[in-house]
N, C-alpha and C positions, 0 to 999 in steps of 0.2 A: 504493500499499499504506499509506504514511504517513497519507494523508488518511482512508482507511478506518479505520485504527487510532484516529485522533483522534475521528472521528464516532462510532465504536462506544463509545469510552470516555465521551464526552459524554452519549450516550444512557444508558449505565450510570450516570452521575452523576445523571441525573434519577430513575432507579429507586431509587438509594441514598437520595437526599434524600426521596423520597416515603415509602419504608419507615421511614426515620429519623424523619420528621415524625410519622408515626402512632404510633411507639413513644414518642417524647418527649412528644407531646401526651397520650397515654393515661396515662403514668406521672406526669406533672406534675399531672394532674387527679384522680388517685386518692390523692394524698398528703393526709392529714388537715389541715384548716385552711381558713380563709376569707380569701382575699386582699383582699376588699372590707373586711373588718373591720380587717385590718392597714393598709390604706391610710387608712381613716377615723380610726384611732386607738382606743385602748381606751375613751375617754370619749365617743365619738361616739354619737349617737342611732341608733335602728334605722332611722328614716326616712332619715338621711344614708347609712347603709350600703346601704339599698335603692336609693338614687339612684346610688351608685357601681356597684352590681351591674347596674343597668339601663343605665348609660352604657357600660360595657365588655362588655355582652352576656353577663354571667355567669349570667343566669337562663335563657338559651337551652339547649336540649338539646345534649349534647356533639357529636353529628354536625353540628348547625347551626354550632356554634362552630368546629369543625374546617374546614368548608367555607369559612366566612368568613375564617379564618386563611390557608388555602391561597390563596384569591383575593388576599389582601393580599400574600402572599409573591411571587406571580407579578409583582406590580407593585413589588416591592422595598419593600413597606410591611409592617414587622413589628409594627405596632401601637405603642401607648404603653407605656412601662415603668410598672408599678404603684409602683415605688420612687422613681424620679427625676421622674416625671410628664412626661418628655420622650419624643419618638419614639425607639424603640429604635434606629432607623437612625442617628440623631444620636449616641446613646450609643456605638454601635459605631465610628463615625467618630472619636469623641473618644478612646476607650480602645484601639482596635486599633493605632495607631502605637507605643504603648509596648510592647505585646506583640511586635510585629514587630521592634522594635529589640532587645529582649532575646533573642528566639529566634534572630534572624539572627546576632547577635554570638556566641551560644553555639554555633550551628551552624558558623560560621567557625572558632571556636577549637577545637572538637572535631575538625574536619576537618584543619585545618592542623597540629595537634599529633598527632592519632591516626594519620594515614596515615604520616608519617615515623617515628613511634615503632613502628608495626607492621612497617614495612620493616626498621628497625634491629634489631628483635627477631628477625626471621626470619634476617637476614644474620648476626647475632651469636648464633646459637642456643646456649642453655645457658651463656651468659656473662652478665656483670652487666647489660648492656642488656636482655637477654631477661628476666632476673629482675625488673628494674625494671618492664618492660612487663607482666609477669604480675601484679605487685603492684597496679599501676594498674588492670588489668582486673578482678581479683578484688574489690578494694575498691570500685571504681566500681559493680560489679553488686550488691555485698552491702549497701552503705550506703544507707539510705533517704534520699530527697532532702530531706525535711523535717528529719530529724535532722542531716544535713550542713549545711543552711542555718542551723539554730539554733546548731550548734557554730561555724561560721564567723563568724556574727554575734557570738557570745559572745567568741571569741578576738580577732578582728581589730578589733572595735569596742569591746566591753566591757573587754577586758584590755589590748590593745595601743594602741587608739585610732588605728590607722592608716587605717581606712576608715570611711565613714559607715554607719549601720545600715539605711538604706533610702531610699525615695522617689527620684524621678528628679532632683530638684534640691532644695536646702535651701529651707525656708519663707522667703518674702520675696525669692527670687531670680527675676528675670524670665526666662522661656525665650527662646531666640533667635527671630529673625523666622522665621515658619513658611514653609517651602518644601516639605519632605517630611514635616514633623511628627516626624521623628526628630531628637532634640535634638543628638546628637553630629554628625550629618551637616549639620544646619542651622547649627550653630555654626561648623563648618569652612567651609561655603560662604559664610557672611557675615563670616568673619574675626573672630568673637567668641571669642578664644582663652581668655579667663578662664572663660567659661561652658563651653567645650569641656573644659577640664581638670576643672571641677567635675562635669560630666555623666559624664565617663569614670570619675572616682573613685566616683561613685554606681553606675555600671553594672558595675564590675569584679567585686565580690563576688557579686552574683546571677548574673552570667554564668558565672563559674568554677564555682559550685555547680551550675547547670543543665547545664553542658557536661560535667561530670565523668562522669556516667553514660553519655552518648553517646560520650565519649572512650573509655571502657572497651570498648564494643561494637565501635567502629570499629577499635581497636587489635587486638582478637582476630580480627576478620574479615580485616584486611590481613595479619596474621601467618599465619593459616591458609592464605590464598590464596597468599601468597608461598612458604611452605614446600612447597606442592604443586607450584607452577610451577618452583621452583628445582631440583626433581628430574627435570624433563622432559629428553628427549633434545636438543631444540633449544637449551636453555640450556647443556648440557654441550658441544654443538658450538660454540656462540658462544665459550665459554671456550677451547676447543681452538684456535680460530682466532686467539687472542691478543687478543680484545677486552677492554678494560679492565673491571675489576669494576664501576665506576660505570655504564658503558654496558650491561653485561649486566643489572644490576639495574633500571635505569630503562627502557631501550628494549625489553628482551626479557621480563623477569620481571614488572615492575610493570604494564605495559600489559595483559598477559594475566591478571593477577590482579584487575583492576579490576571485572569484572562482579559478583561477589558483594559487593564493596565498594560499588558504586553502589546495589545493592539495599538494603544496610544503611543507606546514607545517606538513601535515600528513606523507610525506616521510621523513621529517627531524627527526622524532622520530626514524626511523630505522637507520638513519645516526648517531644520537646521541648515540644510544645504541651500535652501532659498534665502535664508537669513544671512548666510555668509557673503552673498553678493553685496549687500548694503554695508555689513560690518567691515568687510575687507576694503571697501572704498574709503570709509571714514577713517579707519586705522592704518591705511596704506599697507595692508597685509598682502604679501605677494603670493596669493593663492589663485585657484582657477576662477573664483568669483570675480575678482578684479580683472583677471585675464579675459574673461568672457565679456565683461562690460566694455573694456577697451576694444575688443574685437567687434562688438556690435556697433560702437561709435565709428569705427573705421571701415565698416562693411567688409570685415574679414570673414567671408563665408565659411571657409574650412575650419577655422578656430571656433566659430559660433556653433556650427553643427556638431563638431567633435565634443565640445563641452556639454551640449544638450544630450547627446547620446550617452555620454559617460554618466551623467546624473540619472538618466532613466535606467541604466543598467544597475546602478547602486540601489535605487529605490525598489526595483522589482526583486532584486536578490535579498534585500532586507525583509520585504514582505514574505518572500519564500521562507526565510528563517523564522519569521513569526508563525507561519502556518506549521512548521515543523515543531516549534516549541509548544504549540497547542496540543499536539499529540502526547507530549510528555507531561504537560500540566494537567490534562484531563483525558484519561483513557477512553472516556465515553464518546469523544469526538471521532468521527470517521469521515474521510474524504473519499467516499465511494462514488 
């Protein structure tokens, strides 16, 4: 059953990527503008622009360009970036680790804080922990990510001077020896504690801003699931047997309230990836979000489509992982 589920979802991934490639390709090519002119520069001659157009196949009909692009994607060749003049595959390998580090840290922070806060809110219903959790949930859902990023940057960098305003490392600081390309992890693995402290200080502010919205959703989901489970008969029976409050909450209530929470966690991956676009721009974070925004502004078709397909792959694979976790959390579930 598990193998059938994985195979079916992987086939579904192919369909999603095919449809998404058509939509992205079509939209990117109907936007007014000439990428060849942007590449050549405003003072380039018409013959130079024509040579660039011919080199990248921009004179071919759109169906021909699309077929050539799909053939390249199958070989994991996304073409060259019109902006950087490098293969897009190399650009993604360069910028993706920064986004992974940012999104992974935000996911861990929102999960490690949101789940206990949601449990505490349900157990202490209508008391001050519950009011605090409600405030976090409402503000996290109401405040736009870009506004929160700007305010955090203004307060903690501009006014207080406690944290840096952006970038992964200060200008002139050498990154740690590359093992995973995640600066904090590489610095810890190589024992470069000075760089580790610097990298963490640069990571802290964008991670908190990015995690705040997901933290609000996770807290609300856990609270709602816990309140529903705490009123069930088996929980009252466990309390009547004299089981300690901690055991009732952790072993009986939380375990059964995890299903909607796991669903929410899977959806938060998409939310975090979309949030990185704005956060990376505000904090000058060199990830694929910033790379994609610059590609869109410069009509860089290949870079735009590659980042879109990459995010779609991550999102579908994470949802596949959520479905697999369902089978382990609740054996009654069957994907027949």
